N, C-alpha and C positions, 0 to 999 in steps of 0.2 A: 686213322683216329683226328679226329677234329676237332678243334681248338674249342669249340662248344663242350665237347666232352672230356676236353682237359680241363677247364673250367669247371665242369660239376662234379668229374673228379675231387676236385680238389678240396672243394665245398663240402663234399662228403666225407674227408677226413676231417676236416675240420668240426663238423656235424658228430661225428665217433667222439671227437674228446669232449663235444658241449654234454650227448649220453652219457658218457661214461662218471660226470659230478651227478647226473637224474638223483641218486638214492642218497647220494651223504647229502644232499642238500637236502632234498624232503627230510628227513630224520630232523632237521633243525626248528626250531621252536619259531615262532613269528620273532620274538625280539632276534633271536641269532640270525635269522634271516634277516632282518632289519640293521643290522649291525656291520653285515658285510658291506654297505654302502659305505660306512667310516675305513673301515680295512682298505676295500678299494682304492679308495683317494689316498691312503697312508699310502699305498704300492705303487700309485700313479707318481707322490711325492718322491718316494726312493729313488724312482727311474724304469719299473717295470713302463711296459707303455698298452696301451690299448689292447692290439695285439696279445699280448701276454695275459691280458684279465677276459678276452674274449670268450673262452669257455665255461669259464667257474662263473662270470657274469651272466651268459646269455644262462645258465642256467639256471642263477640268482632270479630275474626275470620270469623267467617258465613257471617257477617254482608258483612266485608271487601272482603269476596270471590266475593260477589255479586257484589259490586260495582267495583272493580277492574277487573274481570274475567269475571261477568256478569253469573255468576253460584251458586247460594245459592244452598248447602249442605244438602241434604237429611237426613229427619230422621234416618233411616238405615247410612250411611256416619256416623253420629253427633256420634253413637253407633261404629263404627269401631274406631274412634277414641278416644275415651274413653278405648276403649281395649288396645288400642295402649300407651294409657300415661299410664296404670296398669301394662305397662311392659309381657304384654301377646301376644299371636298371635291370629290376625283378618283373619280370614276365610271370607273372600268376592268373589264372580264371578269375571270373567272375565267380563268388562265392565261397574262395579258398581262405577269405580271412584275411587279408589284406591290413586291417587296421590293426588286429594280433601280434601281424608278426612285426608291425612297428617297434611295437615295446622294447624289443629285445635291441636293438641297436641304439633305440631311443635312452633307454637305461645306460648302457653300454656308454654312448659318446656323452652324459649329461655328467657324470663321474666326472670328466675334467673341470665341469664347473663352466665352462664356454660357453654353455647355454648350444640350445639343439630346439628347433625350429619344424616341426610340423605343417607343411603348407598342402590344404586341402582346396578344392576351387571354389566351395560359397560357405557363408556362414553358418548354415544348421548343421555340416558334416564339421567343421571345425569347431562348432560349441558343443555337439552330438560328443566327437571323439574326446575332446580333453574334458568331458563329465565323465563318459563312460573309461577310458585308460588314465584319467588322470586320478585314480583310484591307487590303479599301481604303482606310481608313481610316487606318491603322498605315503603308501602306507612303506617304499622301502625310502622313506627320508629326503626327497626329491621336492620340489617347490612347483607351480603349474601358475600359469598365466595364459590368458586368452585375451590379445588387445582388439577385441571387435565392439563397435556401436551394439546393442543388444534393439536399439532403436533408430529412427529419423530422427529422435529428438534430444539423443541424450549425445553427450558432448566429453569424451575424454583429454585431460590436458593433460599436457607433457608432462609433470609431476607424476600423475598416475600412471601414465603408460610409460614412463620409465623404471617405476617399481616393475610394473608386468613385464618390460622386457629385459628387466634380471632374472628370471625366473629362469631355472636349470632348463625346462622344458616349455615350448612357446607354441601352439596352437592357431593358425592363422590363418588368413586365405593368399592368393599370391596379390589379387588385388588390393587387399588393403596394407599389405608389406610394400607394393610400392609405391601407394600414395605417400605410404606412413617415409619410408627416406628420402620421395624431395619432398614433403611439409618440412622435415628433420632439416633439411640443406637451403632452406631459404628463412630461417632465423637467424637474429641474429646476435645469440646472446646463449653461453651454455648454459641458461634453465630453459632453454626451448629444443634441448637436445635430449635425444630419450634412447636412442635404439642401440642398442648390444653391437660388438661386434658381429660379424656377418663370418661365424666358423662354421656349423654344417647341420643342412637342411636332407629333411626327407621330403622330395613332394611326391603327393597323390594324383593320381593320374596325369602323369610328366608328360604323356607323349600330349595331352590338351592343352595344359600351359605352355609347353616349353615348342611344340610344332604347331599347333594350330591357334593361338594365339598370338606366334611369335609374330606377326603383319602386324599389329595391334599397339602400336606406344601408347606408354600411361601416358601422359597431359596435364597438368595443372593451369587450369586457365585462368587470367586473370587481365588488369589495365586492360578495360574496353575498349575499343577502337570506334574511328566516330562510324556512329548505324549509316548504312546506307537506305535507300528510298526506294533504290531499282528492283530489291527482287521482287517482289509485287507486281510490277510493271513489266520484268523481263520474261516471268512468268505465265502472263495471261499472253504474250505473243508467241512463245513456244508451245501453247498449248493450239495456238493455229498453222503452226507447222505441220509438214506430211511428211515422215519417213520414206526415205530413196527420192526425195523430191528436195526438200528444203534441209536435210539433213541427212546422214549415212551415220549408221551404228553396225559396229565389229565387235556381236556380243562376244566372242570369243577371248579376245585383247581389253573389251569394256570402255572402248576407247567410240565419240562419237563426237562429228565435226559437222559444220554449213556445209551448204554446200554453194558454189553461186548464185541460185536462185534462191537460197536458205540468205545469203548473203546481203541481194539485192531488196528481199520482203523487210529485212531488218531495218532496211536506209529507211525504206519507207514508210516503217512501221511508228520510229523515230525522229523522221522527220533530219534526215543529217545525212550529209553528200557520200560520204565516205568511209565507210564501218570501221575498216583500217587503220584508217591515219590514226596516229600516235595520242593525238589528243580524245581519241574515242577507247581508247584502251580499258578503261574501268566498264563502258558498256560489253565489250568483246570479254572480259571476266566473267561476266555476270550471266551472259548467254552461256558462254561455258558450263557455270554450276548450274546452271536450270536447265541443261541438256544433259548433265551429269544425273542431277539431281530425278527429273522423271526418268531414263533410259535404266540408268544401275542402281537404280534405289526403289525395291519397290518393295509396296505396304504387307504387312503381315512374310514376308522373307526377309529380309534382310532389317526392319523396324516395324514397329508395333506404336499405335498412339494408344499412351497409359495417361490416364491424371497422376500431376504430380501430388507435393505435400499440400499445396494450397488448394487441390482438386481440379487445379485446369491443367486441358491436354498437353500433354507434350511428347516429342519423338523422341522414344528407346531405342536403342540400335540390338540387334541381335546378334550375337555371337553363331557363326555359320556354322560351327561346329558341332557345337552342342545347343544350343538353340535358347541358350538362354539368356537372358537381358541383361545388356553392359551398364548399368544405370551409372556409372559414374565416367561413361568414355562420350564422348562428342567430335564432332567430326570438323577438322577447322577449317579455313581459308575462306570462310563464309557458304562452304558446303552444304553445313545441317540449316541453317538458314535459309538457302534454297531448296531444300526437302519441306522444308517450314511451310515456304509461300506457296509452295506448290498442294499440301496438304491444309491451305485455307486458316493456319496456327498462326497464332501473334508470335512476332518474331523474337525469341529471344536476345541477347547483346552478345555481336561478336569478341569476341576476346580476343588479346595474343596469347599465345603459349605461354606461359611464364618457365616450367620444368618438362624436363620429357624422360623416357626409360624405355627400350623395350624391357621385355622379359628374358630375352637374350642374354642381355647387358647386365639385369641385375645379379639374374642367379649364376653368371659369373664370377662375381666379386665373395661366393662363398669358396672357405678355405676347402670344405667337402662337399658335395651334393651329391644325393641316393634321390631315387625314383623307384618308384611301384606304375603299374600297370596291368591292363589285359592284353593290350595291346601293339607291345613297344616293337617285337622283333624286325615285322617288315618295315619299321626305321632305323632299323641298328644303324647302317651308316652314313644315316642325318647324325642321330649322337654321336657317332665316334667322330665324325668330322668335326662338329659344330662345339662339342661337349666333353669327348675324349671321353664317353661313359660306353660301355662295353653293355648288351642287353641281354642278361640268362635266362633264358626259359625254364622255368619251376617247375617240375612235375607234378601233375595233379594227386591232389593226398587218396583222390577214388580216381577209378578210370571213367571217361566221359564215355557218355551212353546216347547224347545228344544225336538228333537225327536230321542233315543238314542237305537238306531239298535241294534240287537242280533249280534253277530260274525260268519263271516262265517270262518269255517278251512277245510281245504284240508291237503290233505297226503301231497302233495309237495309241493318245491318252485316255479316249474312251473307254475303247476294248479294255486295258488292263485293270482300269477302274471299275468296270461290271465283272470282269473276271476273278478280280483278287474281293470285292463284296461277295461272291459268290463262293468263293472258297470260304471266308468268314461265315459265312450262313451255315455250311455245312458242320464246319468244326465245331462253331456254336450249337447247335441241335446235337451235339456229342456229351454234349460236358466241360469241354476241356475249356482252361481260364484261356484269353487271346488279348494277346498284346502285339495292337498294330502300329509301326512306327510311319510318319508322314517326314517329308523332306523338308516342310516348312509350316508356318503356323497355318497359313491359307490354308495348305492340302488336309493337315489336320481337322479346321473344320468342316472344309468339302465330306469329309467322310463323315465325321460326327453328324451331321446332317445327313446324309445317308443312309446310315445305323438308322437313326430317329425315323428317317420315311418306311424301314423297314422292320420297325417295334422295336428293336433291341435295345436293350438298356445298358447304358455304359459310361464309363467317367473318360473323360476329357483333359489332355495335361499337355501344357503348351505354354509359351512364355507369361501369357498370357492369365494362368492361375497357377503359378508357378510357388505359390506361398502352401499349396496342398499336396505338393509333389509326394513327400514321406508318406503321407496317407493313404492318394491313392497308388502308391508303390506298395505300400503293407497289404492291401486289398487286391492288387489284380492277378497273385496268386490260389484266388480262391475258386471253386469249381462253375464255372457258368459265367466269371468276371469274364467284360469286353473294357479292354482298356486301349483307347487312342493317344498317339501321344508324338509327339517328337524325338530327334535323337539326346535330349534333353534328361529322358527317365532315367531316374533312378541309380546315374552313376554314385558309386557307392555304399548304397541304400540294395541289400539283398532281397530277393522276389522270393520267399518261402510258399513250397506248395500245401493248398490248405487240405484237406482230408479226403480223398478218395482220387484226389488228382492224378497222382502216379497211377496209377492202377488204369488211370484214362488215357496216359501216353504223356502226362505232364504237361508246362506250357508252352502253347503255341503264338512263337512271333512271327507275324508276316509282314514284312519290309513291303513299303508300295511302291519304293524306289532304290535302285540302288545308289549309295551317297559319292561322294566326289573321291574321296580314296577309302582305303580296304580294311584301316584302323575303324573307319566309323560302322562299316558294315559287321567287323568282328565285334566289337560292341554290343552292336546289336544283338548281334545271333547270343553274345553272352548272358544276355540276362537270363536263357532257358537254361536248362541241362545246369546247374550249379551242386557242386560236391557229388555227382555221380548222379542227382535225381535224371527222370527222360524228359527227355523236350523235343522240339520237333520248330525247324526252321525253313521259309520260303521266302523269296523274295518274287516281286513282282514287278519285273519292266516292259517302257516301251520305248519304241525310237524316237519318240516326241519330248522324254526325260532331258531335264535341263544336262544331265551327266552325256548324254549320247549328242544331244545337238550340240552341244560346247566342245567336247573332245574325240565324238566319234568319227568316222570315215566321212568323206564330202558325197560318196554313195546314198549314203540313206537317204537323203536328201528327192535324190530320182526315185524311190518309192513311194514317195505322196502322188505322184504324178496319173491318173485317172481310177484314183482310187476311192471306190464308195464306201463311208465313212460307216452309214446307217446299214448298211446292206453287212458292213462284217462286225457290226455289232452285236447282232441276232445271231452270230456264228462262234463269237468271240474264241476263234482259234490261233490257239498260237503257233508262232515263227518255228520252225523246227532245220529248219536247213543248216547245213555245217557252217556256212558263212556266218549263222550269227553265234554260235556257240558260244568262241572264244571275242565276242565284240564288246562285251562288258568290261573283260579285264582288259584289253587293249584301251578301252576311253580310261577305265580310271585311272592305267598305268600310263596313259601322257596328262591326263591332270594329277596327278600325283607328282610325278615330273616337273609339272610347271609350279605345284606350288614349291615343290623343294627350291626351286630356280629365287623363286620368287622371297621365299625365308631366306635364302644365302644372300639376297640383294639387299634385303632391310637389313641382314647384320652390317652388310659391307657401308650400307650407305649410314648405318648407326657408327661406323666404328670411327669417322670424325668428329662428330656429337658426343661418343664417348670420351675421347683423349680431353677435348674441351674441358665435359663434365667435370671430370677429373683434376684436370689441372685448377678450376674456378672453384670446385668444392674443397678441394686440397690447401687451397691459400685461403678461401672461408674459415674454416676449421683452424688453422694456422692462428689465426688472427682470433677468432674467437678464445683459443683457449692460451693465448698470448696474455701472459702475467705483465702487470706495472703499465708504463705510459709507452706510447708506440711512436717515442720522436724519431729512431732511427728511420724509421720508415717511410714516415712522414717527410722528415727533408729529403728521403729520397725521393720520394714522387714529386715531392716542388722544384729541387733543382733538375731534373727531366724533363718534367715538362719545359719549365722556365727556359732553360738550354735547347730545346725544341723549337720554341718562340720566338727566339733570339738568332737563329740559323734560319727562321720562315721569311720566302720573300712578303708575304703578306703582312708583314709588320713591318718591312722596310721603312714605311712613311710612317712619320711622326705623328699623325693624326692615327692610324692604325692600331698604331704603339698605345697611344694614350686611352684608344676606346678599349684594345684588349683589357686593360687594367684597371678599368673601370666597369666590365664585364666580368671580369673571373678575379679581381686580386683585390682591390679596395677602390671604396666610392673618396677614400680621405689621399687623393696626390697633387702634387703641383704640379700643372701641365708644364712650365718651366722647369721642372727637373726630370718631369719623364722627357724634353727633347736633348737636353745636356749628356743625357745616355747612350744615344749615338753614336759615338768617336767608337767604340766598337761590341762586337759580340757578344764579349766577355762583359762589359760594363752593363748591360744592356739586363747580361742574364743575375748580375751580383745586385744590381738596383732592385730589379723582382724580388729575388731572395731579402734584403733586408727589406720591402716594403712589407714582404709577407711575416716576417718576425715580427714587426712592428703588431700587426694584425692580429698574429697569433695571441701575441705576449700580454694584449689588450682581453683577448678571452678568456684565458687562463686566469688573469686576475681573477675572472668573475667567476670563473669557475671554481675556483678556490683549492679544492683537495687533488692530488697525484691522481687519485681513484675514480673522479670525477672527468678528469682530465683526459684521463682514458678510455673512461667511457665514448665521450664526445668524441676523441681521436675513433676514436672503433667505428661507431656508428657512420660518422660521416664520411670513412674509408668505405664499409661495407655498403652503405646508400648506393654508394658510386658504383662500385663491383654488381650489386644487382640489378639495378637500373638496364646497363647496358647488358648484363647478362640475358636478361630477357628478351630483352630488342634482339640479341642473337639468337638466341633458341628458337625466337618466330620468326626470324629469317630465313635458318636451316628448314625448317618445318615446309614455308612459303619454296624456298628453293629446290626440295626435295620434291616438293608435288608439282614443279615446274617442268622440271629436268628427267623425272623417274620414266616418263610417256614418250621419251623421247628418241625409241633404238631402233627409231626407221632412218634417223639423220646421221648424216657422216660421220660427227663426233661421238667419243662415248660419253656418255651424260655421267660417268660416276668420278672419270677423271676431270670434267669439269666442275664439280659437286665439287670432289678433294681440296681442287685449286682455289677455287671460289670462297670454301669452308675456311680455308687456312689463312689467306687474305681477309676474310673476313674477320677473322680472328684475331688477326694484328691489327686492325683497324676499333677492333673491339676494346683492345688492351689501351691503346692511346687514347680511346674514348674515356675510356673510365678513370684513368689516370691525372685526364683531362679536368673532369666532371670532381675529383678528389679535390682539386684544389679550389674551386668554387665553392664544394662542401665546406672546407676546412676554412678558406676565408671568407665568404660572403655570408655564412650562416651567420641567421641574428642569436644572440643569449639573453633571455630576459630572465627576470624574475619574478615570478606571479604573488599573489596575496597571500597565498601559503608561505612565501619564502621557497617556492621547490625554482628548478632549474626548467627554463622554456627554449628549445630550443629552436629554430625555423631556415630550412634550409632553403636552397635557392631551387 
């Protein structure tokens, strides 16, 4: 008896209890059904638990779904809802109604009044689901909020967001929630805080969010750096280099480096004697960035060029797993600017990272987390290890009858393209709707052009026309429809078969390559055969595909010798030998293992930042919410700094000590008195403290009321913390980039990172305290013409 069987058996027991309430709940009037919400909340207040309420509450939500939406959740959907409530991942096939499934656990958990978030991958799905499913929650007396901008120009101020986040049910996206969390923790007052506690969340397409996007940290940028003028010059240099001679490129590990010949060429071009002399380290950095931009980032595969709000072209990164635009994400450390230089675009400002968090750490903050996906089981070990979540495979409501045909494997890319195109033409002649999946924007455009040449009308769905996604997907199940798409196509949107299509055999999905992990392949197959519909899927693979080149065995490269491509294209003969049978699976397994290791490394690198962020944000929150004056905190900070200064060798000299006072404590100091304090370290510390007290008393007298004084103290302290924390975040981002590629050295980069991260955090705390001293003592307090107090910090 397997563990999965035991889990499903227990879930079916709870399902039986839910079904036992079905008739009793069905006989209630609308008003009686709505009054159940009040009753449940009273019972919770009296000591019952959510698990106690589950059977009846699920039955109530189920009946509300029926009355409001005209849809009564199937037993398998109830089972999925139970899994979500228990804080696990429900694997449900495409078309099984995951959106409706969520209504039951959402309703149950919202009864606590602590807030429930439903998190989707894009704004369209979040808004759509909030409108449709929100009708059910409002019918049952719950409030629903969507804290998302509906246009680029719209801005939601903290007051509006605070009201939205106080709703019983919140629909949002993973990106928006992440940036809201970071933004709130940059505010300097309670008025700027708006998030509710992270109580319970259901994440749709959880594998896409928590696994595929796990290595891309969310970063809020600001504090512009001094812009370098080297990007264009160095890119011009790189364009003259030849791969293998001037530089080498490891495609598997995505590493690129100069050869000795390349270094000499750079020295000649830049007219310098020794490229690796420490004084030229900035040149080395720019050469490294330019090499990465040219070799590791390919247009229409890793990024696209899109017009921004002003209509100017800009680089927008692509999500490798979904093909979607990552509009609020920028590469750090100058890499974004290096790509802009490569493409001949106007350089954007290189900025510091002000705040950063990974999705892994963001979602670990929730007290309870549930997730839905069609493809989670193959990654169950990682879900268990990273998030302590089991993946429960829910049976389909109707038996799956889709046919998944074996792959056709070809030697070269041209052969594969010709064969897959011939197959599309044959299927199109029969009238079946066809969904052609390409691995990149570039390949989707190529297939689109080939279909145009063949006179086959079709829709093209990729990151360049994402706004039409819902409309294109809606039409893709019609008879004779052909859709070329990247893997972004329609996650969260069902493809319903048009009239007469089922009789033809349903929707045919053609994969033009196998993806980097099995989950994405399963998602692609899952677009066909929903709810027992007929369907067909088939993948075409070549040994020149990225998956095979990067993760296949070395002997593949040997097969290209003495190979006449033109002759083979005429035959387009598939490879059928036994050794090719499991080639794709082995390459995919290697890719998945590497991806899992990379996500683990990302999590480990982020752990140090996570601990430091928690300490800083907790301290900020305490300061923001503390009522009254902060005299105790101010005195503690000043005395700590003054004790350190009195003990430091740098200030043993009377002139240096006097200089410190002028730069940090007061401009009004008698040099003779400062010299007289040198009899002992205690005298020096006490002299500084007395001087500081007189400066503060003068400021407090101008500020007047305790409320204004407290605001001044809070601003001075927070400003010091924030400015130093920004430097720390940016430094750790740069440090991680520098160390993460050094696994070929004798040292463990992770250990080095932790050691340096700890030491730099200690330096940051000391620097923040010293800046607090300057902010408190050297700031100027003025009264403007309107009688308002104006502060000028040093």
